[in-house]
C-alpha positions as CSV (number, residue, x, y, z in Angstrom):
1,X,23.4,-6.0,14.7
2,X,22.2,-6.1,11.1
3,X,19.4,-3.7,11.9
4,X,21.8,-1.3,13.6
5,X,24.1,-1.5,10.6
6,X,21.2,-0.6,8.2
7,X,20.3,2.3,10.5
8,X,23.9,3.6,10.5
9,X,24.1,3.3,6.7
10,X,20.9,5.3,6.4
11,X,22.2,8.0,8.8
12,X,25.4,8.3,6.8
13,X,23.6,8.4,3.5
14,X,21.2,11.0,4.7
15,X,23.9,13.2,6.3
16,X,25.9,13.3,3.0
17,X,22.8,13.4,0.8
18,X,23.8,10.2,-1.0
19,X,20.4,9.4,-2.3
20,X,21.6,6.6,-4.5
21,X,23.1,4.7,-1.5
22,X,19.9,5.3,0.5
23,X,17.8,4.0,-2.5
24,X,19.8,0.8,-2.6
25,X,19.4,0.4,1.2
26,X,15.6,0.6,0.9
27,X,15.5,-1.7,-2.1
28,X,17.6,-4.3,-0.1
29,X,15.2,-4.0,2.9
30,X,12.1,-4.4,0.7
31,X,13.6,-7.6,-0.8
32,X,14.4,-8.9,2.7
33,X,10.8,-8.1,3.8
34,X,9.4,-10.4,1.1
35,X,6.3,-8.3,1.0
36,X,6.4,-7.9,-2.8
37,X,7.1,-11.6,-3.4
38,X,4.4,-13.3,-1.2
39,X,0.9,-13.9,-2.4
40,X,-2.1,-13.2,-0.1
41,X,-2.6,-16.8,0.9
42,X,1.1,-17.2,1.8
43,X,1.7,-13.9,3.5
44,X,0.6,-14.3,7.1
45,X,2.2,-17.7,7.6
46,X,5.5,-16.9,5.8
47,X,5.8,-13.4,7.0
48,X,4.6,-14.1,10.6
49,X,7.1,-16.9,11.0
50,X,10.1,-14.9,9.7
51,X,11.8,-12.7,12.1
52,X,14.1,-11.4,9.4
53,X,11.2,-10.3,7.2
54,X,9.6,-8.5,10.2
55,X,12.7,-6.6,11.2
56,X,13.4,-5.7,7.6
57,X,9.8,-4.3,7.2
58,X,10.0,-2.2,10.4
59,X,13.5,-0.9,9.3
60,X,12.4,-0.1,5.8
61,X,9.3,1.9,6.7
62,X,10.9,3.6,9.7
63,X,13.9,4.8,7.7
64,X,11.7,6.0,4.8
65,X,9.6,8.0,7.4
66,X,12.7,9.6,9.1
67,X,14.9,10.1,6.1
68,X,12.3,10.4,3.3
69,X,13.8,13.7,1.9
70,X,16.8,11.8,0.8
71,X,14.9,8.9,-1.0
72,X,14.4,8.9,-4.7
73,X,13.9,5.8,-6.8
74,X,13.4,3.8,-3.5
75,X,10.0,5.3,-3.2
76,X,8.8,2.8,-5.8
77,X,9.5,-0.1,-3.5
78,X,7.8,1.7,-0.6
79,X,4.8,2.3,-2.8
80,X,4.6,-1.3,-4.0
81,X,4.9,-2.7,-0.4
82,X,2.2,-0.3,0.9
83,X,-0.2,-1.1,-1.9
84,X,0.4,-4.8,-1.4
85,X,-0.3,-4.5,2.3
86,X,-3.6,-2.7,1.6
87,X,-4.5,-5.1,-1.1
88,X,-4.1,-8.0,1.3
89,X,-6.3,-6.2,3.9
90,X,-3.6,-6.3,6.5
91,X,-4.2,-2.7,7.8
92,X,-7.5,-0.8,8.0
93,X,-6.7,2.8,9.1
94,X,-4.2,3.8,6.4
95,X,-6.7,5.6,4.2
96,X,-8.7,8.1,6.2
97,X,-11.2,9.3,3.6
98,X,-12.7,5.8,3.3
99,X,-14.4,6.5,6.6
100,X,-16.2,9.7,5.4
101,X,-16.9,9.0,1.8
102,X,-19.1,5.9,1.2
103,X,-18.5,4.0,-2.0
104,X,-18.7,0.3,-3.0
105,X,-15.6,-1.8,-2.7
106,X,-14.4,-2.3,-6.2
107,X,-11.5,-4.5,-5.3
108,X,-13.4,-7.5,-4.1
109,X,-14.8,-10.3,-6.3
110,X,-17.8,-11.8,-4.6
111,X,-17.6,-15.6,-4.8
112,X,-20.6,-17.6,-5.6
113,X,-21.3,-20.9,-3.8
114,X,-23.8,-23.5,-4.9
115,X,-25.3,-26.3,-3.0
116,X,-23.0,-28.9,-4.4
117,X,-20.0,-26.9,-3.2
118,X,-21.5,-26.6,0.3
119,X,-22.2,-30.3,0.5
120,X,-18.7,-31.2,-0.7
121,X,-17.2,-29.0,1.9
122,X,-19.3,-30.6,4.6
123,X,-18.2,-34.1,3.5
124,X,-14.6,-33.1,3.5
125,X,-14.9,-31.7,7.1
126,X,-16.8,-34.8,8.2
127,X,-14.1,-37.1,6.8
128,X,-11.4,-35.2,8.6
129,X,-13.3,-35.4,11.8
130,X,-13.7,-39.2,11.5
131,X,-10.0,-39.6,10.8
132,X,-9.1,-37.6,13.8
133,X,-7.9,-34.5,12.0
134,X,-9.4,-32.1,14.5
135,X,-6.3,-32.0,16.9
136,X,-4.0,-31.3,14.0
137,X,-6.3,-28.5,12.7
138,X,-6.4,-27.0,16.2
139,X,-2.6,-26.9,16.3
140,X,-2.5,-25.3,12.8
141,X,-5.1,-22.8,13.9
142,X,-3.0,-21.8,16.9
143,X,0.0,-21.3,14.8
144,X,-1.9,-19.3,12.2
145,X,-3.3,-17.0,15.0
146,X,0.2,-16.4,16.3
147,X,1.6,-15.7,12.8
148,X,-1.3,-13.3,12.2
149,X,-0.6,-11.6,15.6
150,X,3.1,-11.1,14.7
151,X,2.2,-9.8,11.3
152,X,-0.2,-7.2,12.7
153,X,2.3,-6.3,15.4
154,X,5.0,-5.7,12.8
155,X,2.8,-3.5,10.7
156,X,1.8,-1.6,13.8
157,X,5.4,-1.0,14.7
158,X,6.1,0.2,11.2
159,X,3.8,3.2,11.8
160,X,2.5,3.2,8.2
161,X,-0.1,6.0,8.9
162,X,2.7,8.3,10.1
163,X,4.6,7.6,6.9
164,X,1.7,8.6,4.8
165,X,1.2,11.8,6.8
166,X,4.9,12.8,6.7
167,X,5.2,12.0,3.0
168,X,2.9,14.9,2.1
169,X,5.4,17.3,3.7
170,X,8.5,16.1,1.9
171,X,10.9,18.4,0.1
172,X,9.9,19.1,-3.5
173,X,12.3,16.7,-5.2
174,X,11.7,13.7,-2.9
175,X,7.9,14.5,-3.1
176,X,7.9,14.4,-6.9
177,X,9.6,11.0,-6.9
178,X,7.1,9.7,-4.4
179,X,4.1,10.9,-6.4
180,X,5.6,9.6,-9.7
181,X,6.0,6.2,-8.0
182,X,2.4,6.2,-6.9
183,X,1.2,7.2,-10.3
184,X,3.3,4.5,-12.0
185,X,1.9,1.7,-9.8
186,X,-1.7,2.9,-10.1
187,X,-1.6,3.2,-13.9
188,X,-2.9,-0.4,-14.3
189,X,-1.3,-1.4,-17.5
190,X,-2.6,-5.0,-17.3
191,X,-6.0,-6.3,-16.0
192,X,-4.3,-8.6,-13.5
193,X,-2.7,-5.5,-11.8
194,X,-6.0,-3.7,-11.4
195,X,-6.7,-4.5,-7.7
196,X,-3.2,-3.5,-6.6
197,X,-3.5,-0.3,-8.7
198,X,-6.8,0.6,-7.1
199,X,-5.2,0.5,-3.6
200,X,-2.3,2.5,-4.9
201,X,-4.7,5.1,-6.3
202,X,-6.2,5.4,-2.8
203,X,-2.8,6.0,-1.3
204,X,-2.0,8.6,-3.9
205,X,-5.3,10.3,-3.1
206,X,-4.6,10.3,0.6
207,X,-1.1,11.7,0.2
208,X,-2.4,14.6,-2.0
209,X,-5.1,15.3,0.6
210,X,-2.4,15.6,3.3
211,X,0.2,17.5,1.2
212,X,1.4,21.0,1.9
213,X,0.2,23.6,-0.6
214,X,3.5,24.2,-2.4
215,X,3.8,20.5,-3.1
216,X,0.3,20.4,-4.5
217,X,0.9,23.1,-7.0
218,X,4.1,21.4,-8.2
219,X,2.5,18.0,-9.1
220,X,-1.1,18.8,-9.8
221,X,-0.8,18.8,-13.6
222,X,0.9,15.4,-13.4
223,X,-1.8,14.1,-11.1
224,X,-4.6,15.5,-13.3
225,X,-3.1,13.8,-16.4
226,X,-3.1,10.6,-14.5
227,X,-6.7,10.8,-13.5
228,X,-7.7,11.8,-17.0
229,X,-6.0,8.7,-18.3
230,X,-7.8,6.5,-15.7
231,X,-11.1,8.1,-16.6
232,X,-10.6,7.0,-20.2
233,X,-10.6,3.4,-19.0
234,X,-14.4,3.2,-18.8
235,X,-16.2,0.0,-17.7
236,X,-13.3,-0.9,-15.5
237,X,-13.1,-1.1,-11.7
238,X,-10.3,1.5,-11.5
239,X,-12.5,3.9,-13.5
240,X,-15.1,3.8,-10.8
241,X,-12.5,4.4,-8.1
242,X,-10.9,7.2,-10.1
243,X,-14.2,9.0,-10.3
244,X,-14.8,8.8,-6.6
245,X,-11.3,9.8,-5.6
246,X,-11.3,12.8,-8.0
247,X,-14.5,14.1,-6.4
248,X,-12.8,13.7,-3.0
249,X,-9.8,15.7,-4.3
250,X,-12.0,18.4,-5.8
251,X,-13.3,19.2,-2.3
252,X,-9.7,19.7,-1.2
253,X,-8.6,21.7,-4.2
254,X,-11.6,23.8,-5.2
255,X,-10.3,26.7,-3.2
256,X,-7.0,27.0,-5.2
257,X,-7.5,29.6,-8.0
258,X,-4.5,28.3,-9.9
259,X,-6.0,24.8,-10.5
260,X,-9.7,25.3,-9.8
261,X,-10.7,25.5,-13.5
262,X,-8.7,22.3,-14.2
263,X,-10.4,20.4,-11.4
264,X,-13.9,21.5,-12.6
265,X,-13.1,20.7,-16.2
266,X,-12.0,17.2,-15.4
267,X,-15.2,16.6,-13.3
């Protein structure tokens, strides 16, 4: 019933072009989804065991995909949730250019493990086995697998790739709010935000690659300024990603006479 009520509110808000009401609806659903609140190690267990969070997630992304032209400030919540999902590695096929442009993963810190750590881990495992902990661990493993399955099923039902594809075809006003939200999240004002910002930058790049021509021309100066800012942050992980993504965009935009010189100058 609650889900149907949200859908009815979205329909009414869209019909009468009440963007403020639709923004509030998306913000409420994003809070109910808990995606922005949960850490990576908490997500699959907490999210996978919460039917409310799963339904709110599906509703949020579905309504944004269907009624996106009437969304304004709510795009920021969509952007944050998408970036968080990518950051946690919960979906693999959201960004298509990753498959054709090889570059190192700048978001992962490779852990180092010494012999003493390995030995300690082995002793802990042996102690659990002696104390009969295996049965309990198997039960926990089964629960974790089920929670993981439900999380993946929910994200699949949310049709996130379709949302990315449709967002490039939004009306001009909604599109500008969407792009500004992506730029804001990918600005990386603090070092601890860098990994999330990198994933948001990938989403921004993907959206631009899929955008219709008239939208590209409207926001390109804004996007160019953003990349110029990121390129000034040398010796950072997001600097490396910005270089790669700008080269990807240049292949898409080099044929536009209006912005060709700006693209080449930035490169």
